[in-house]
N, C-alpha and C positions, 0 to 999 in steps of 0.2 A: 243823117239827124244829129250828127256830133254839129254840121255846120249851122244849126237854126238851133243852138238850147232852148230860146224859150219856146218856139214853137214847140219841139222835142218832148220838154217836161211837161207843157201845157196839156198835151194830151195823150201824155203817157199818163198824168196824174189821172186825167177821165178815163182811161182805162182802165187804169186799176182801180179806182172809187170803183165802176159799172159792177165788178167783179165781186169786190168786197160787200158793195151792198146786197147784190143777189143771194151770198152767202150768209150774211146776217139778217134775212129776212123770213117772216113765217107767213108771208099773204102771198096769192098770186101776184098781184096786179105790182107789190114791189119788187118781186123775183123779176117779173116782164119789165118794168122802168132800167132795173141795174143791169140787166143784158142788153136793151137798148141804148142806154148810156156806153156800157162798155163797146159796142159797136162803132156807136158816133165818135168814140173817140180815137178810136183804132182806126179808122178809114180814115182821118187827114194823113197817119202815120205812112199808111201805104204809098200815098201821090205825093210824098212832101217834094219828091226829085222833078216832078212834072212832065216823066218819061211815058212815052203812050202807051207802053208794055205793062207799069207797076197800073196805068188808070185803069187799064180790060181787065186786071188781075182784083183790081178794088169794084168794080161792078159785077165781076162774077161774087166777091165774096157777100158784096151787099144783096145781091136778090137770093145769095143762098142763107144767110143771116135773117134776112125780111121773111122769107118764107118759113124757117123755122119758129120767129118770132108769131105769126102769125096760128102756127098751129101749136103751140104753147097755150095762146090767147083763146083759141078755138077748145082745146081740153081744159083750160082753167075753168072757160063757162059750163061747160059741160057738168065739171063738180060741182059749180055751184050752183049749177039747175035742181041738183039733188040733194046738197046738203044747205044752201040756203046761207052759205058761207064762205069767205074766201081764205079761211085756214088753208096752210098749204097740205099739212100733214092729218088731215082728215082719215080717220079708220074706213067710212065706208064712202065711196066714189062711185063715179060712171066706168064701169070699166073703159068703155070706149071712149071716154076722156082721157082718162090713166095711159088707153095706146094711145092716142097723139100727141101727151107731153113727154112720153119715151121715146117717140119718132122725132119730135124735137129736136130734144136734146143730140140723139145721135145725129140727126142731121147737123146740128153745131160743130159736134165732135170731127164729123169727117171719117164716120165709122159705117162698115156694113151697114143697110144697102146703098148706103146716102156718101159713099168716099170719093164718087169721080171729081168733085168739084175743088178737092185738096192740091191735087198734083199742078192740077190746072192753072191754079192761082199762086200756089207758091214757086210756080219756075222761072218766075220773073219780079219775085223780088229781092228786095237786098236782105244781106246777113241779119243783120240787126230784125229785121221784122220776120224775117223765117222762123228767127228766134221767139220771139213773142205769139207768133200766129200756133208755133207747138209748143209750146210750153203753158204759157197764163192766159191763153183763151181758151183752155182744155180746163183751166181749175175750174170755173162755176160748173159749167154740163156736170163735169164727173163726179161733183161732189154733191149736186142735187139729186144728180142719179142715185147715188148711193141712199141718200136721206131717203129719196120715195121707196126705193126697193126694199128699204127696214119698216117705214114706216105702211105700206099696203102689201099685202100679201095674195095677190096674182099667181098662184103658182102655176097656171097653163102660161105667162105673160113671161113671168121671170125664169122659165126653162128656155123660153124664146130666147131671150136675151143672150143666154150662156148660149146657145148657136150661132149668136149674131156675133159674139163676142170671137169666139174660133176663126168664123168665116172675117172676121177684121184683120186676123191676125194672118190666114191663110193668104187672103189678098195681098198682104201687105209682103209677104215674100215671094211671092207669084209676080205682081205689081216691079218688082225692084229689079226683077233678073232681066240683064240684056238692058238695062238703062245707060243712056250719055250722059244726062244731064244730070250733076249734082242734086241740084234741089229737085229736082223730079224723083230723085234714088231717096234722099230723106222724105220726102213727102209721104213716098209708101211705108218707109222705115216709119213713120210718124204712124199712119195705119193701123201697121201692127201693135204698135206698143200701145195705142187706143184701145186695142182687143185684149189686151194684155188688164191695162186699167180699168177696164167693162169688168173683165173677168173678179179683179180684185174688189169693187165694188159692188158686185153681186153676193160675195164670200164673208167678206172683213174689212170694214173701214181702217182700223192701223196697217191691214195688207197695203190698200190703197194709198194711205197717207207715206210709209215706208217706200212704197213703187213708183210715187210721182216725185217725191223727193229726190230720188238717185236718179231719176231719168231727166229732171231739170237737171240739176248738174252735171251729168254727162252731156245732155244738152250745149251748157253752157260752155265748157269742156269747147265742144267740137265748132259750135259757130265762132267763138272768139277766137280760133284757130284758123278757121276759112277766112273770117273778116281781115284779121292782123298779116296775113301772108296773100290778101287777095286771090284767093284761088279760084281758075278757071276751070278748071276740069281735075279730077285726083289721077289722070294716067300721065298729067304732066309734071307732076310734083318731082316722081324722078328725075327729071333732067336737069332739075335747075343745079348751077354752080355755082352758087354763093355760099358764103360760109356758113350760113344758116341753112341751109338744106336739108342734111341729114337731120339735123334737130329738129326740123319741120317734119318732115317724115317719120321719125320715131314718136313722135306728139299723135299724129294721126294715124299711124299704127293701133296704138294702143287706145288712144280713145275711141275707135271705129269696133275693134274687138271686143270692148266695153260696151259698145251700144251693142253689139250682136247679141250679146250674153258668155261671152267665152270665159271662162272659170282660172284664175281665182280672181278676174277685173271686178268692179262695183257693180256693173250692169248683170251681171250673174249675180250678185246679192239679190238682185230685186226680183229675178226671177223665181229664184230659192225660196224668197219669200213667199211668193206668190203661192208656190207648189207648197210649200209647207205651211200656210192657212188650207190651202185646198183639199188637205189630208186630214184635216182636222175638222172640218166643217163641213166642205160636202164630199161627192163623190171624187176621188183622182183620176176618173177616165175621163171626168170632165176638161183636164190639162190636155189630154194628147192631140187634139186640134189646135191649140194654140205652141204645143211644142215643133209640131210639124213646121207653123209658120215658122217659128224662130229658127229652125234649123236652115230653111229656105233663106231666111236676111243673112244668115251667118255665112252659109254658102257665097251668096255676091259682096257680101262685104270682104270674104279671102280672095275672090276672084277681083277687085277692086284693087286691093293689097298688092295680090300679084302684079297685078295691069302696072301698079304707080310705082313699085319698086323696079320692074326689068321693063321699063320704057326708056326709048332712045330715041322718041320723036322729038315733038316740037318743045321750045321752050313754055312752060307756065307763065310769066309775069313777060310780058310786051315793059320796054324800056317807059313807054308815055304813061304806065298802071303803078312804075315803081316810085315810090313816095323819097324823095332826096332828103336828107338830114336838113335842109337848110329850109326845105317848105313844109314842115313837120316838126312841133315840138317836143315829139315821142317818136323813133323809127317804129314802123310797125316788125321791123324784126328784131328789135329788141324787148317788144311786148312779147311777140312770140317766148325771146330764151325766158324772160319771166316767167312763161304762164308751163312751160316745161315741168317745171321740176313738182309745181302745185298740183299738175295735173295725172300724173304719176305718183304723187302721196295720196293725192283722194280715190282711185282708182286700185291703188294696194291696201293702204289702210283702212279706208272708209269699209272696203267688202269685208275684211276681214274682222272689222269689229262690229258690221251688220251680222255677218253669221255668228259671230260669238254670241252677241245680242239676242237673236232668235234661238239659237241651242239650250241656251240659258233662261228661256222663255219668260225673259223682260219686256214688261209692256210700255213701250213709246211714250203711249199715248193715252 
């Protein structure tokens, strides 16, 4: 993306504008238009390198997003048929239309039971596109889900959403076990975190905001590290012999443990926020499936770290993939050296700050 700056900036702006339009809209038509603009801006970013595998992933992504948009439109038409208004947050709407809209948002998020497309799409993308797919592309659907559940009180559907959130976390944990591809594993990790975000969306909007911000920060740290080091496999990181190998290994250890929710890192603060709000607003028993999925996720993160630390097989970066100082303005290893202290500060200081604010019952938002 950096080699095609005008191209990247143009379609990145379109992608971001589409999500903002959806979030700021109060009519179903403008929400639908915003989601379509977001999709049309993101697809060119997926195929900018012209690789066959990226093109295949972009087609799969387009099909699933188009299906989700169709379900959203059908659901909004059913709502219009009952209320004769395109207002999104009507108190009275068609239960079938409400269900279709909810399912369309779950399809766009890649949550259970529509999780199957996310690993297939993400496994062939660049690191920058993986970051956008797992963070920004979830922003509009998950906050629309929050607004819907707060406006429309269908208890039977809300209870089903709690179950779907728990299954998303469990599938995110089970699917990542025995995965050898980094991108596929991180896709299942994203599915697990979508379960947590869905749970937060059903309990408290403040909890969702805190969780989403923390998840985005940790994801940025992770994908920036993987991009600057041109990582091919976690198992091969331990075999690097350059001067920054240990620094890269230490950074990834802290990021992965934070993503898995290991205390006292920043990812643990996100999960503790969700647990705290669930104990106040809803039944604490609803959190157990999410905790089970998180334990399985933490297990395969620890397995990866063990493999990464004690591996003695092939090298991670081939000579052809390394960027020489003559061919790059900034060496990726120097970027990695700059990222490491920033990541450590974010993980430790950020975690203690969030936990302290929660304990004092301060409302950020």
